[in-house]
KOLSELO-45319 format. One line per 4 residues: number of its first residue (from 1); for each residue z, x, y of N, C-alpha, C, O, CB. Coordinates in steps of 0.2 Angstrom, whole numbers. Atoms other than C-alpha are relative to their C-alpha. Glycine has a CB too. Layout:
NUM> Z/X/Y/Z/X/Y/Z/X/Y/Z/X/Y/Z/X/Y; ... $
END
This chain:
1> -7/1/-2/-216/-440/1142/2/-8/0/7/-9/-2/1/3/7; -1/7/0/-218/-459/1145/2/-3/-6/7/-7/-6/-6/-4/3; -2/3/6/-217/-464/1127/7/2/-2/11/-2/-5/-5/2/-6; -7/-3/2/-201/-453/1125/5/-5/4/10/-7/1/1/7/2 $
5> -4/4/-4/-193/-463/1139/1/-7/-2/6/-10/-2/-2/-1/8; 0/7/3/-198/-480/1131/4/0/-6/5/-6/-8/-7/-2/-1; -3/0/7/-190/-475/1114/7/-4/0/8/-8/-4/1/7/-2; -6/4/0/-172/-481/1119/-1/-8/1/3/-12/-2/5/3/5 $
9> 1/7/-1/-179/-498/1125/-3/-3/-7/-1/-8/-9/-6/-1/6; 2/2/7/-189/-499/1108/5/-1/-5/6/-6/-8/-6/4/-2; -5/0/5/-174/-495/1099/5/-6/1/8/-8/-4/4/6/1; -4/5/-2/-164/-508/1108/-2/-7/-3/1/-11/-6/1/-1/7 $
13> 3/6/3/-176/-522/1103/0/0/-7/1/-5/-10/-8/0/3; 0/0/8/-177/-516/1085/7/-1/-2/8/-5/-7/-2/7/-2; -7/2/2/-158/-516/1084/2/-7/1/6/-10/-3/5/4/4; -2/7/-1/-156/-533/1092/-3/-5/-4/0/-9/-7/-2/-2/8 $
17> 4/6/4/-170/-543/1084/-1/2/-7/0/-3/-11/-7/0/3; 2/-1/7/-174/-534/1068/6/2/-4/7/-1/-10/-5/6/0; -6/-2/4/-158/-526/1062/6/-5/0/8/-7/-5/3/7/3; -5/6/-1/-146/-540/1069/-2/-6/-4/2/-9/-8/2/-1/7 $
21> 2/6/3/-157/-554/1062/-3/1/-6/-3/-3/-11/-5/-3/5; 4/-1/7/-167/-546/1048/2/5/-4/-1/6/-10/-7/1/2; -3/-5/4/-157/-532/1042/-5/6/-2/-4/9/-7/2/-3/-6; 5/-5/1/-172/-520/1043/-1/5/5/4/6/9/-7/-2/-3 $
25> 1/-4/-6/-180/-508/1055/-4/6/-2/-7/9/2/6/1/4; 3/-6/2/-186/-493/1045/-7/0/1/-10/6/3/3/2/-7; 7/0/0/-204/-498/1044/-2/1/7/-7/4/9/-3/-6/-3; 1/0/-7/-204/-500/1063/0/7/3/-4/10/6/4/-5/5 $
29> -1/-7/-2/-197/-482/1066/-6/4/-3/-9/8/1/7/2/-3; 6/-4/3/-210/-475/1054/-6/-1/3/-10/4/5/0/-1/-8; 6/2/-3/-224/-484/1062/0/3/7/-6/6/9/0/-7/1; 0/-3/-7/-219/-478/1080/-1/7/-1/-5/10/3/7/-2/3 $
33> 0/-8/0/-216/-460/1075/-7/2/-3/-10/7/0/5/2/-5; 7/-2/2/-233/-459/1065/-6/-2/5/-10/2/6/-1/-3/-7; 6/2/-4/-244/-469/1077/0/3/7/-5/5/9/0/-8/0; 0/-2/-7/-238/-464/1094/2/8/1/1/11/6/5/-4/4 $
37> -2/-7/-1/-231/-446/1091/-3/5/-5/-2/11/-5/8/0/-1; 3/-4/4/-242/-440/1077/4/4/-5/3/9/-7/-5/4/3; -5/-3/5/-227/-436/1066/-2/0/-7/-4/-6/-9/7/-2/1; 2/0/7/-231/-431/1048/4/-5/-4/10/-6/-2/0/7/-3 $
41> -4/5/4/-225/-445/1036/7/2/-3/12/-1/-3/-5/-3/-6; -6/-3/3/-212/-434/1027/5/1/6/11/-1/4/-1/6/-3; -5/-1/-5/-204/-430/1044/2/-6/3/8/-8/5/-3/5/6; -1/7/-2/-206/-448/1050/5/-3/-4/10/-7/-2/-6/-4/1 $
45> -4/4/4/-197/-454/1035/7/2/0/12/-2/1/-2/1/-8; -7/-3/0/-182/-442/1036/3/-2/7/9/-3/8/0/8/-1; -2/1/-6/-181/-445/1055/2/-8/1/7/-10/4/-5/1/5; -2/7/0/-181/-464/1052/6/-2/-4/10/-6/-1/-6/-4/-4 $
49> -6/1/4/-167/-463/1039/6/2/4/11/-1/4/-1/3/-7; -5/-3/-4/-157/-452/1051/2/-5/5/8/-6/7/-2/6/3; -1/5/-6/-159/-466/1065/4/-6/-3/8/-9/0/-6/-2/3; -3/6/3/-154/-480/1053/7/1/-2/11/-4/-2/-4/-1/-7 $
53> -8/-1/2/-137/-472/1048/4/-3/5/8/-8/4/1/7/-2; -4/3/-5/-128/-475/1064/-1/-7/2/4/-11/4/0/4/7; 2/7/-2/-137/-491/1068/3/-5/-5/6/-10/-3/-8/-1/0; -2/5/5/-133/-500/1052/8/1/-1/11/-4/-3/-3/2/-7 $
57> -7/0/0/-115/-493/1053/3/-4/5/8/-8/4/3/8/1; -3/5/-5/-112/-502/1069/-2/-7/-1/2/-11/0/-4/2/7; 2/7/2/-122/-517/1063/5/-3/-5/7/-9/-5/-7/0/-3; -4/2/6/-111/-518/1047/7/-2/3/10/-7/2/1/6/-5 $
61> -6/1/-3/-95/-517/1058/0/-7/4/4/-11/3/2/6/5; 1/7/-4/-101/-531/1070/-1/-6/-4/3/-11/-3/-7/1/5; 1/6/4/-107/-542/1056/7/-2/-4/9/-7/-6/-5/1/-5; -6/1/4/-90/-539/1046/5/-4/5/8/-8/3/3/7/-2 $
65> -5/3/-5/-80/-544/1062/-2/-8/1/2/-12/2/-1/4/7; 2/7/-1/-91/-560/1063/0/-4/-6/-1/-10/-7/-7/0/3; -1/4/6/-87/-564/1045/-7/-1/-4/-7/-6/-8/3/-6/0; 6/1/3/-105/-561/1039/-2/4/-6/-8/5/-8/-6/1/5 $
69> 1/-5/5/-103/-549/1025/3/-2/-7/9/-4/-7/3/7/1; -2/1/7/-102/-553/1006/1/6/-3/-3/10/-6/-6/-5/-4; -2/-6/2/-93/-538/1000/-2/1/-8/-3/7/-10/7/2/1; 1/0/7/-95/-542/981/-8/2/-1/-9/7/-5/1/-6/-3 $
73> 7/-1/1/-114/-543/982/-2/7/3/-6/11/1/-4/-6/2; 2/-5/-4/-115/-530/995/1/7/-3/-3/11/-4/4/0/7; -2/-6/3/-106/-516/986/-4/1/-7/-5/6/-8/8/1/-1; 4/-1/7/-115/-520/969/-7/2/2/-10/6/-2/0/-7/-3 $
77> 7/-2/-2/-132/-519/978/0/7/2/-5/11/1/-3/-5/5; 0/-7/-3/-127/-503/987/0/5/-6/-3/10/-5/7/1/4; 0/-4/5/-124/-495/970/-7/1/-3/-10/7/-4/5/-2/-6; 7/0/2/-142/-499/964/-4/3/5/-9/7/4/-2/-7/-2 $
81> 4/-3/-5/-149/-495/981/1/8/1/-4/11/2/2/-3/7; -1/-8/-1/-141/-477/982/-4/3/-6/-7/8/-4/8/1/-1; 4/-3/5/-148/-474/965/-7/0/1/-11/5/0/2/-3/-7; 7/0/-1/-165/-480/969/-3/4/6/-8/7/6/-2/-7/2 $
85> 2/-4/-6/-165/-471/986/-1/8/-3/-6/11/0/5/0/5; 1/-7/3/-163/-454/976/-6/1/-4/-10/5/-3/6/2/-4; 6/0/4/-176/-458/964/-7/0/4/-11/3/3/0/-6/-5; 5/1/-5/-188/-464/978/-1/6/4/-7/8/5/1/-6/4 $
89> 1/-6/-4/-185/-448/989/-3/5/-5/-7/9/-2/7/2/3; 2/-6/4/-188/-436/974/-7/-1/-2/-11/3/-4/5/0/-7; 7/1/2/-204/-445/970/-5/-1/6/-11/-3/5/0/-7/-5; 4/2/-6/-210/-447/988/-7/4/1/-11/1/4/4/1/6 $
93> 6/-3/-1/-223/-434/987/-6/-1/-6/-11/2/-5/1/8/0; 5/1/5/-232/-440/971/-4/-6/0/-9/-7/-3/4/0/-7; 4/7/-1/-237/-458/975/-5/0/6/-2/0/11/5/-6/-1; 4/1/-6/-252/-460/986/2/-6/4/4/-12/2/-8/-1/-2 $
97> -3/5/-4/-247/-470/1001/-4/-7/0/-1/-12/0/-1/3/8; 4/6/0/-261/-483/1000/2/-4/-6/3/-10/-6/-7/2/-1; -2/3/6/-256/-487/982/7/-3/1/9/-8/-1/0/5/-7; -7/2/-1/-238/-488/987/0/-6/4/4/-11/3/4/5/4 $
101> 0/5/-5/-242/-500/1001/-2/-7/-4/1/-12/-3/-5/0/6; 2/6/4/-251/-512/989/5/-2/-5/6/-8/-6/-6/2/-4; -6/2/4/-237/-511/976/6/-4/4/8/-9/2/2/6/-4; -5/3/-5/-224/-515/990/-2/-7/2/3/-11/1/1/5/6 $
105> 2/6/-3/-234/-529/997/0/-5/-6/3/-11/-5/-7/0/3; 0/4/6/-236/-537/979/7/-2/-1/8/-8/-3/-3/3/-6; -7/1/1/-217/-535/976/3/-5/4/6/-10/2/3/6/-1; -3/4/-5/-212/-543/992/-3/-8/0/1/-12/1/-2/3/7 $
109> 3/7/1/-224/-558/989/2/-3/-6/4/-9/-5/-8/0/0; -3/3/6/-218/-561/972/8/-2/1/10/-7/-1/0/6/-6; -7/1/-2/-200/-560/979/0/-6/4/5/-10/4/4/6/4; 1/6/-4/-205/-573/992/-1/-6/-4/3/-12/-3/-5/0/5 $
113> 1/6/5/-211/-585/978/7/-1/-3/9/-7/-4/-6/2/-5; -7/1/3/-194/-582/969/5/-3/5/9/-7/2/2/7/-3; -4/3/-5/-185/-586/985/-1/-7/1/4/-11/1/-1/4/7; 2/7/-1/-194/-602/987/2/-4/-6/5/-10/-5/-8/-1/0 $
117> -2/3/7/-191/-607/968/7/-1/0/10/-6/-2/-3/4/-6; -7/1/0/-173/-603/970/3/-5/5/8/-8/3/3/7/2; -2/5/-5/-171/-613/986/-1/-7/-3/4/-11/-2/-4/1/6; 1/6/3/-179/-628/977/4/-2/-5/7/-8/-5/-8/-1/-2 $
121> -4/2/5/-169/-627/962/7/-1/3/11/-6/0/1/6/-5; -7/1/-2/-153/-626/972/1/-6/4/6/-10/3/2/6/6; 0/6/-3/-157/-641/982/0/-6/-6/4/-11/-5/-7/-1/4; 1/5/6/-161/-651/965/7/0/-4/9/-6/-5/-5/2/-4 $
125> -6/0/4/-145/-646/956/6/0/5/8/5/8/0/5/-6; -6/1/-5/-129/-652/966/6/3/-3/9/7/-1/0/-7/3; -7/-1/2/-114/-651/955/0/2/-8/5/-1/-11/4/-5/2; 1/-1/7/-120/-645/938/3/6/-4/1/8/-9/-7/-2/-2 $
129> -1/-7/2/-112/-628/936/7/2/-2/9/7/-1/-2/5/6; -6/-2/3/-96/-629/927/0/5/-6/4/9/-7/4/-7/-2; 0/-4/6/-101/-621/911/-4/7/1/-4/11/-3/-3/-3/-6; 4/-5/-2/-112/-608/920/5/6/1/2/12/0/-4/-1/5 $
133> -5/-5/-2/-96/-598/925/-1/8/-1/-5/11/3/6/-1/-3; 0/-7/1/-95/-580/918/-7/3/-2/-8/8/0/5/2/-5; 6/-2/2/-112/-579/911/-4/1/7/-7/6/8/-4/-4/-4; 4/0/-6/-120/-583/928/3/6/5/-1/9/8/1/-7/4 $
137> -2/-5/-4/-108/-571/937/-2/7/-3/-4/12/1/8/0/-1; 2/-7/3/-113/-556/925/-8/0/2/-10/6/4/1/0/-8; 8/0/-1/-132/-561/927/-1/1/8/-5/5/9/-2/-7/-1; 0/-1/-7/-129/-561/946/1/7/2/-2/10/6/4/-4/4 $
141> -1/-7/-2/-122/-544/946/-6/5/-3/-8/10/1/7/3/-4; 6/-4/3/-137/-537/935/-5/-1/6/-8/4/7/-2/-2/-7; 6/1/-5/-149/-545/948/2/4/6/-3/7/9/0/-8/2; -2/-3/-7/-139/-538/963/-2/8/-1/-4/11/4/7/-1/1 $
145> 2/-7/1/-141/-520/955/-7/1/0/-9/6/4/4/3/-7; 7/-1/0/-159/-522/952/-3/-1/7/-8/3/8/-3/-5/-5; 3/1/-6/-163/-529/969/2/6/5/-2/8/9/3/-6/4; -2/-6/-4/-153/-514/977/-4/6/-2/-6/9/2/7/1/-2 $
149> 4/-6/2/-163/-502/966/-7/0/3/-9/5/5/0/-1/-8; 6/1/-3/-179/-509/972/0/2/7/-5/5/9/-2/-7/-1; 0/-2/-7/-174/-508/990/1/7/1/-2/10/6/5/-4/3; -1/-8/-1/-168/-490/988/-6/4/-2/-7/9/2/6/2/-5 $
153> 6/-3/2/-184/-485/979/-5/0/6/-8/5/8/-3/-3/-6; 4/1/-6/-194/-492/994/2/4/6/-2/7/9/0/-8/2; -3/-4/-5/-183/-483/1006/-1/7/-1/-4/11/4/7/-2/2; 0/-7/1/-183/-467/998/-8/3/0/-9/9/2/3/2/-7 $
157> 7/-2/0/-202/-466/995/-3/2/7/-6/7/7/-4/-5/-3; 3/-2/-6/-208/-467/1013/4/-2/6/2/-2/12/-6/-5/1; -4/1/-6/-193/-470/1024/1/-7/3/4/-8/8/-2/4/5; -1/7/-2/-194/-489/1025/8/-2/-1/11/2/-4/-4/-5/-4 $
161> -7/2/1/-177/-498/1027/1/-3/-7/7/-2/-9/2/-5/5; -1/3/6/-180/-507/1010/3/-7/1/6/-9/-4/5/5/-4; -3/7/-1/-174/-523/1018/-3/-6/-3/1/-11/-4/1/-1/7; 4/6/4/-187/-534/1010/4/-2/-6/6/-8/-7/-7/2/-1 $
165> -3/2/7/-180/-534/992/7/-2/1/10/-6/-2/-1/6/-5; -7/2/-1/-162/-534/999/1/-7/2/5/-11/0/3/5/4; -1/7/-3/-164/-549/1010/-2/-6/-5/1/-11/-6/-5/-1/6; 2/5/5/-174/-558/996/5/-1/-5/6/-7/-7/-7/2/-3 $
169> -5/1/5/-162/-554/983/6/-4/2/9/-8/-2/2/7/-2; -6/3/-2/-147/-560/993/-1/-8/0/3/-12/-1/2/3/6; 1/8/-1/-155/-577/997/-2/-3/-8/0/-8/-9/-7/-1/4; 1/2/7/-161/-578/978/7/-1/-3/8/-6/-7/-4/5/-4 $
173> -7/0/3/-142/-575/973/4/-5/4/10/-6/2/3/7/1; -4/6/-2/-137/-590/984/4/1/7/8/-3/8/4/-3/-5; -3/-1/-6/-131/-582/1000/-3/-4/6/-9/-5/6/0/8/2; 3/3/-6/-132/-591/1017/-3/5/4/-3/11/3/7/-3/4 $
177> 5/-4/-4/-144/-585/1030/4/6/4/2/12/4/-4/-4/5; -4/-5/-4/-131/-576/1041/4/5/-5/4/11/-3/6/-4/4; -3/-5/5/-122/-569/1026/-5/5/-3/-3/11/-4/4/-4/-6; 5/-5/2/-138/-562/1020/-2/5/4/-2/11/2/-7/-4/-1 $
181> 2/-5/-5/-142/-553/1036/6/5/0/5/11/0/0/-3/7; -6/-5/0/-124/-546/1037/1/5/-6/2/11/-5/7/-4/1; -1/-4/6/-123/-540/1019/-6/5/-1/-5/10/-3/0/-5/-6; 6/-4/0/-141/-533/1020/1/6/4/-1/12/2/-6/-3/1 $
185> -1/-5/-4/-136/-522/1034/6/5/-3/5/11/-2/3/-2/7; -5/-4/3/-121/-515/1024/-3/4/-6/-2/10/-6/6/-4/-3; 3/-3/5/-132/-511/1009/-5/5/3/-5/11/1/-4/-5/-5; 5/-4/-3/-145/-503/1020/3/6/3/0/12/3/-4/-3/5 $
189> -3/-6/-2/-132/-491/1027/1/4/-5/0/10/-4/7/-3/3; -1/-4/6/-128/-485/1010/-6/3/-2/-7/9/-4/3/-4/-6; 6/-2/2/-146/-483/1006/-3/6/5/-5/11/3/-6/-6/0; 2/-5/-6/-150/-474/1023/4/7/-1/1/12/-1/1/-2/7 $
193> -4/-6/0/-136/-461/1020/-2/4/-6/-4/10/-6/8/-2/-1; 2/-4/6/-141/-457/1002/-7/2/1/-9/8/-1/0/-5/-7; 7/-2/-1/-160/-457/1006/-1/6/5/-5/11/4/-4/-5/3; 1/-5/-6/-157/-446/1022/3/7/-4/-1/12/-3/5/-1/6 $
197> -3/-6/4/-146/-433/1011/-5/3/-5/-6/9/-5/6/-1/-3; 5/-3/5/-160/-432/998/-6/3/3/-9/8/1/-2/-6/-5; 6/-2/-3/-174/-431/1010/1/6/4/-4/9/6/-2/-6/5; -1/-7/-4/-166/-416/1020/-3/5/-3/-6/10/0/8/1/0 $
201> 3/-5/3/-173/-405/1007/-8/0/0/-11/5/-2/2/1/-8; 8/1/1/-191/-412/1008/-3/0/7/-8/4/8/-1/-7/-3; 3/0/-7/-194/-415/1027/5/2/5/11/2/4/-3/-7/1; -5/-1/-5/-187/-409/1043/1/-6/5/-3/-11/4/-3/7/4 $
205> -2/6/-4/-180/-420/1057/-1/2/7/0/8/9/7/-2/-1; 1/-1/-7/-185/-421/1075/7/-4/3/7/-10/5/-7/-4/3; -6/2/-2/-167/-423/1082/-1/-4/7/3/-9/8/5/5/1; 0/3/-7/-173/-427/1100/-2/-8/-1/0/-12/2/-6/4/4 $
209> 3/7/1/-183/-443/1093/6/-4/-3/7/-10/-1/-6/0/-5; -6/3/3/-167/-447/1082/5/-3/6/7/-8/6/3/4/-5; -5/2/-5/-156/-447/1098/-2/-5/4/2/-10/6/1/6/4; 2/5/-4/-167/-457/1109/-1/-7/-3/1/-12/0/-7/2/2 $
213> 0/6/4/-170/-470/1096/7/-3/-1/8/-9/0/-4/1/-7; -7/2/2/-152/-471/1091/4/-3/6/7/-8/5/4/6/-3; -4/3/-6/-145/-474/1109/-2/-7/1/3/-11/2/-3/5/6; 2/7/-1/-155/-490/1111/1/-4/-6/4/-10/-6/-7/0/1 $
217> -1/4/6/-154/-496/1093/7/-2/-2/9/-7/-4/-3/3/-6; -7/1/1/-135/-494/1091/2/-6/5/6/-10/3/4/6/1; -2/6/-5/-133/-505/1107/-2/-6/-2/1/-11/-2/-3/2/7; 3/6/2/-145/-518/1101/4/-3/-7/5/-9/-7/-7/1/-2 $
221> -4/2/7/-136/-518/1083/7/-3/2/10/-7/-2/0/5/-5; -7/2/-2/-119/-520/1092/0/-7/3/4/-11/2/3/5/4; 0/6/-4/-124/-534/1104/-3/-6/-4/0/-12/-3/-5/1/6; 3/5/4/-134/-544/1091/5/-5/-3/5/-11/-2/-5/3/-5 $
225> -5/5/3/-120/-551/1080/5/-4/5/7/-9/4/5/4/-5; -4/4/-5/-110/-555/1096/-3/-6/3/0/-11/4/2/5/5; 4/6/-3/-124/-566/1103/-1/-5/-6/0/-11/-4/-7/3/2; 1/5/6/-126/-574/1085/6/-4/0/6/-10/-2/0/4/-6 $
229> -7/3/1/-107/-579/1086/0/-6/5/3/-11/5/5/4/1; 0/5/-5/-111/-589/1102/-5/-6/-2/-4/-12/1/-2/3/7; 4/5/2/-124/-600/1093/3/-4/-5/6/-2/-10/-7/3/-2; -3/4/5/-120/-615/1083/-2/2/-7/-8/3/-8/-3/-7/1 $
233> 2/-3/7/-119/-609/1065/-4/-4/-4/-9/-1/-7/7/1/-4; 4/4/5/-126/-624/1056/-7/0/2/-12/0/-2/3/-7/0; 7/1/-3/-141/-625/1068/-4/7/-2/-10/7/-4/0/-1/7; 3/-6/1/-144/-606/1066/-2/1/-7/-7/4/-9/6/6/2 $
237> 1/0/7/-143/-607/1047/-7/-3/-2/-11/0/-5/6/-3/-4; 6/4/1/-157/-620/1047/-6/4/2/-11/4/-1/0/-7/3; 6/-4/-3/-168/-609/1058/-1/7/-4/-7/9/-5/1/1/7; 0/-7/2/-164/-592/1051/-2/0/-8/-6/5/-9/7/3/0 $
241> 2/0/7/-167/-596/1032/-8/0/0/-11/4/-4/2/-6/-3; 7/-1/0/-186/-600/1035/-3/6/3/-8/9/1/-3/-7/3; 2/-6/-3/-187/-586/1047/0/6/-4/-5/10/-4/4/1/6; -1/-6/5/-181/-573/1034/-6/-1/-5/-9/4/-7/7/0/-4 $
245> 5/1/5/-193/-581/1021/-7/2/3/-11/6/0/0/-8/-2; 6/-1/-3/-207/-580/1033/-1/8/1/-7/11/0/-1/-3/7; 0/-7/-1/-203/-562/1037/-2/4/-6/-6/9/-6/7/3/2; 2/-3/7/-204/-557/1018/-7/-1/-1/-11/4/-3/4/-3/-5 $
249> 7/1/1/-221/-565/1017/-5/4/4/-9/7/2/-2/-8/1; 4/-4/-5/-228/-557/1033/0/8/-2/-5/11/-2/3/-1/7; -1/-7/2/-221/-540/1027/-4/2/-6/-8/7/-6/7/2/-1; 4/-1/6/-229/-542/1010/-7/0/2/-11/5/-1/1/-5/-5 $
253> 7/0/-2/-246/-547/1018/-2/6/3/-8/9/2/-1/-6/4; 2/-5/-4/-246/-533/1030/-1/7/-4/-5/11/-3/5/2/6; 0/-6/5/-242/-520/1016/-7/0/-4/-10/5/-5/6/0/-4; 5/0/5/-256/-526/1005/-7/1/4/-11/4/1/-1/-7/-3 $
257> 7/0/-4/-270/-527/1019/0/6/5/-4/7/9/-1/-6/4; 0/-6/-4/-265/-510/1027/-6/4/-1/-7/9/2/7/4/-1 $
END
């Protein structure tokens, strides 16, 4: 009974620290459900996606009010993410979990390297982009769809949020740290809805766990962006960018060495 009582508190912490600041959370849900409640992975994945829907909806609204959402990149990524989520959900029973972990970890570490290269290049070239115009815009659209597709596949396969490729992709595309977080929550909302609907035919849902997690997580996701508004934006940007990069590296390492 005690672990059930603790779920809203865990949810609040996930909503406040992970969804508000990192745009993820699905991996935490799946980990809690499988480790502490012995829930089978297929059910844990569906339950995780169901919990993510109201949480990311509230988070998107809060970040939109705070001006942290890039709608152009967000909606483009969402299209790729929705398609990837369907593909991942349909293939979730075929890929061994251990192999999936290794592939996911490797992808995240490669994305981290690309984030670093992109950041260094951006620092080096200050005002050289007059002729890049339309080509660069088309190229960014294709990249946004690909990053969304990757995040959606990760989410659909085992119920993770898919936040790693989304966050890395937005930073590679040149979004500021706060904009990255707000936009990633919007994309993850679309991925969660699509993945949940597809997963419904594969696994069942423990609605009691969904309810307990959602109560805390929604509160945390709502409060997080309000607290972020109180902090000096320039100082926060300086701190948040390396934190997001570090998160991607840690997530990648954890997946590889699982």
